[in-house]
GUMAR-705277 format. One record per residue: residue number from 0; chain; x, y, z of N, C-alpha, C in turn. Coordinates in steps of 0.02 Angstrom, whole numbers, m for minus. Layout:
N
(zami NUM; 'A'; (X; Y; Z); (X; Y; Z); (X; Y; Z))
...
END
This chain:
86
(zami 0; 'A'; (2934; m347; m10633); (2940; m324; m10702); (2905; m258; m10714))
(zami 1; 'A'; (2851; m247; m10678); (2814; m185; m10685); (2858; m124; m10669))
(zami 2; 'A'; (2899; m129; m10618); (2942; m74; m10600); (2989; m56; m10657))
(zami 3; 'A'; (3015; m104; m10692); (3061; m93; m10748); (3024; m55; m10803))
(zami 4; 'A'; (2962; m78; m10819); (2924; m44; m10871); (2906; 26; m10851))
(zami 5; 'A'; (2889; 39; m10788); (2875; 107; m10767); (2937; 151; m10774))
(zami 6; 'A'; (2994; 125; m10754); (3057; 162; m10757); (3074; 177; m10829))
(zami 7; 'A'; (3066; 126; m10872); (3082; 134; m10944); (3039; 187; m10975))
(zami 8; 'A'; (2975; 188; m10960); (2929; 236; m10990); (2947; 307; m10963))
(zami 9; 'A'; (2962; 312; m10898); (2982; 377; m10870); (3045; 402; m10903))
(zami 10; 'A'; (3095; 359; m10914); (3154; 379; m10948); (3142; 404; m11019))
(zami 11; 'A'; (3101; 367; m11056); (3084; 387; m11123); (3051; 455; m11124))
(zami 12; 'A'; (3005; 469; m11077); (2973; 533; m11073); (3021; 588; m11057))
(zami 13; 'A'; (3068; 574; m11011); (3118; 625; m10991); (3160; 641; m11053))
(zami 14; 'A'; (3184; 589; m11089); (3225; 601; m11149); (3186; 640; m11200))
(zami 15; 'A'; (3123; 624; m11208); (3080; 657; m11257); (3074; 730; m11241))
(zami 16; 'A'; (3066; 748; m11177); (3058; 817; m11157); (3124; 857; m11163))
(zami 17; 'A'; (3179; 822; m11164); (3244; 858; m11165); (3274; 857; m11235))
(zami 18; 'A'; (3234; 840; m11284); (3259; 834; m11354); (3262; 903; m11386))
(zami 19; 'A'; (3314; 917; m11424); (3318; 977; m11462); (3297; 964; m11534))
(zami 20; 'A'; (3280; 1018; m11570); (3259; 1010; m11638); (3319; 981; m11679))
(zami 21; 'A'; (3380; 1005; m11664); (3437; 978; m11701); (3446; 904; m11690))
(zami 22; 'A'; (3437; 882; m11627); (3442; 810; m11612); (3393; 771; m11655))
(zami 23; 'A'; (3331; 794; m11658); (3281; 759; m11697); (3298; 760; m11772))
(zami 24; 'A'; (3321; 819; m11795); (3339; 823; m11867); (3393; 772; m11883))
(zami 25; 'A'; (3443; 767; m11842); (3497; 720; m11854); (3473; 649; m11849))
(zami 26; 'A'; (3430; 633; m11799); (3404; 565; m11794); (3364; 546; m11856))
(zami 27; 'A'; (3332; 595; m11888); (3292; 583; m11947); (3336; 581; m12011))
(zami 28; 'A'; (3402; 590; m12002); (3449; 590; m12056); (3436; 647; m12106))
(zami 29; 'A'; (3417; 703; m12081); (3408; 764; m12122); (3469; 810; m12113))
(zami 30; 'A'; (3496; 834; m12167); (3539; 891; m12163); (3493; 954; m12159))
(zami 31; 'A'; (3520; 1010; m12139); (3477; 1070; m12140); (3449; 1083; m12210))
(zami 32; 'A'; (3493; 1074; m12259); (3473; 1088; m12328); (3418; 1040; m12351))
(zami 33; 'A'; (3424; 976; m12333); (3375; 926; m12352); (3308; 940; m12317))
(zami 34; 'A'; (3310; 959; m12253); (3248; 977; m12215); (3216; 1037; m12245))
(zami 35; 'A'; (3257; 1086; m12265); (3230; 1147; m12296); (3195; 1131; m12362))
(zami 36; 'A'; (3224; 1086; m12400); (3195; 1067; m12465); (3129; 1028; m12452))
(zami 37; 'A'; (3132; 983; m12405); (3073; 941; m12388); (3014; 982; m12364))
(zami 38; 'A'; (3028; 1034; m12324); (2974; 1074; m12294); (2959; 1137; m12331))
(zami 39; 'A'; (2999; 1153; m12381); (2993; 1217; m12419); (2999; 1278; m12371))
(zami 40; 'A'; (3042; 1270; m12321); (3057; 1323; m12273); (3129; 1341; m12283))
(zami 41; 'A'; (3146; 1406; m12282); (3213; 1426; m12297); (3263; 1403; m12242))
(zami 42; 'A'; (3324; 1394; m12265); (3377; 1370; m12221); (3388; 1414; m12160))
(zami 43; 'A'; (3383; 1480; m12169); (3393; 1525; m12113); (3340; 1513; m12058))
(zami 44; 'A'; (3277; 1499; m12079); (3225; 1487; m12030); (3237; 1424; m11989))
(zami 45; 'A'; (3261; 1374; m12023); (3277; 1309; m11989); (3335; 1323; m11940))
(zami 46; 'A'; (3384; 1360; m11961); (3440; 1378; m11915); (3415; 1417; m11857))
(zami 47; 'A'; (3373; 1465; m11868); (3345; 1505; m11813); (3306; 1462; m11765))
(zami 48; 'A'; (3265; 1415; m11789); (3229; 1370; m11744); (3275; 1328; m11703))
(zami 49; 'A'; (3328; 1303; m11733); (3375; 1261; m11697); (3416; 1299; m11645))
(zami 50; 'A'; (3425; 1363; m11655); (3467; 1403; m11608); (3425; 1443; m11559))
(zami 51; 'A'; (3361; 1430; m11555); (3320; 1462; m11503); (3299; 1533; m11519))
(zami 52; 'A'; (3302; 1551; m11583); (3278; 1617; m11602); (3202; 1611; m11623))
(zami 53; 'A'; (3170; 1666; m11622); (3097; 1665; m11636); (3083; 1644; m11709))
(zami 54; 'A'; (3034; 1598; m11713); (3011; 1573; m11777); (2936; 1566; m11774))
(zami 55; 'A'; (2901; 1579; m11827); (2830; 1571; m11831); (2811; 1499; m11811))
(zami 56; 'A'; (2760; 1494; m11768); (2737; 1429; m11744); (2720; 1383; m11800))
(zami 57; 'A'; (2687; 1407; m11850); (2666; 1365; m11908); (2726; 1335; m11942))
(zami 58; 'A'; (2782; 1371; m11946); (2842; 1343; m11976); (2873; 1288; m11937))
(zami 59; 'A'; (2872; 1297; m11869); (2898; 1242; m11827); (2854; 1180; m11834))
(zami 60; 'A'; (2789; 1191; m11837); (2744; 1133; m11846); (2760; 1097; m11911))
(zami 61; 'A'; (2771; 1133; m11964); (2788; 1102; m12030); (2853; 1063; m12023))
(zami 62; 'A'; (2904; 1092; m11990); (2968; 1058; m11981); (2958; 994; m11941))
(zami 63; 'A'; (2920; 998; m11888); (2907; 940; m11846); (2868; 887; m11883))
(zami 64; 'A'; (2821; 907; m11925); (2783; 858; m11966); (2830; 817; m12009))
(zami 65; 'A'; (2879; 850; m12041); (2927; 814; m12084); (2969; 767; m12042))
(zami 66; 'A'; (2993; 792; m11985); (3035; 751; m11941); (2996; 690; m11914))
(zami 67; 'A'; (2935; 704; m11892); (2892; 650; m11865); (2878; 598; m11917))
(zami 68; 'A'; (2866; 619; m11979); (2854; 572; m12032); (2916; 527; m12043))
(zami 69; 'A'; (2974; 557; m12043); (3037; 519; m12053); (3051; 471; m11996))
(zami 70; 'A'; (3037; 493; m11933); (3050; 453; m11873); (2992; 409; m11852))
(zami 71; 'A'; (2933; 418; m11887); (2873; 384; m11865); (2859; 399; m11792))
(zami 72; 'A'; (2861; 463; m11776); (2853; 487; m11707); (2797; 538; m11704))
(zami 73; 'A'; (2788; 568; m11645); (2734; 618; m11637); (2755; 675; m11593))
(zami 74; 'A'; (2816; 701; m11603); (2839; 757; m11564); (2797; 820; m11575))
(zami 75; 'A'; (2786; 859; m11524); (2752; 924; m11530); (2803; 978; m11510))
(zami 76; 'A'; (2783; 1039; m11518); (2824; 1097; m11497); (2842; 1092; m11422))
(zami 77; 'A'; (2794; 1070; m11383); (2804; 1065; m11310); (2858; 1014; m11292))
(zami 78; 'A'; (2869; 967; m11336); (2920; 915; m11323); (2991; 936; m11337))
(zami 79; 'A'; (2999; 993; m11371); (3064; 1014; m11396); (3094; 1069; m11354))
(zami 80; 'A'; (3155; 1057; m11332); (3191; 1107; m11290); (3214; 1163; m11333))
(zami 81; 'A'; (3204; 1224; m11310); (3234; 1282; m11341); (3195; 1313; m11400))
(zami 82; 'A'; (3134; 1290; m11413); (3094; 1320; m11467); (3063; 1384; m11444))
(zami 83; 'A'; (3069; 1438; m11483); (3036; 1500; m11468); (2993; 1518; m11527))
(zami 84; 'A'; (2929; 1523; m11516); (2881; 1538; m11571); (2854; 1608; m11563))
(zami 85; 'A'; (2832; 1635; m11620); (2798; 1700; m11622); (2724; 1692; m11608))
END
């Protein structure tokens, strides 16, 4: 049984590391507009973050805080694929 648990944890970590911001946003049931309103960050910045364009680190942290709250998770910038911060 221990082997199964080890494999399951490894798979969860792999999936976590390969997650995009858009995947998380959708899992949290946020539209871009709803996330923008929730975070008080403009829609263009959210789009830029999701498409791998440069975004201020503080704004990505605010976005992730809202998503983490909705998902009851603890994702960090390092966990998200394609994030480029200033």
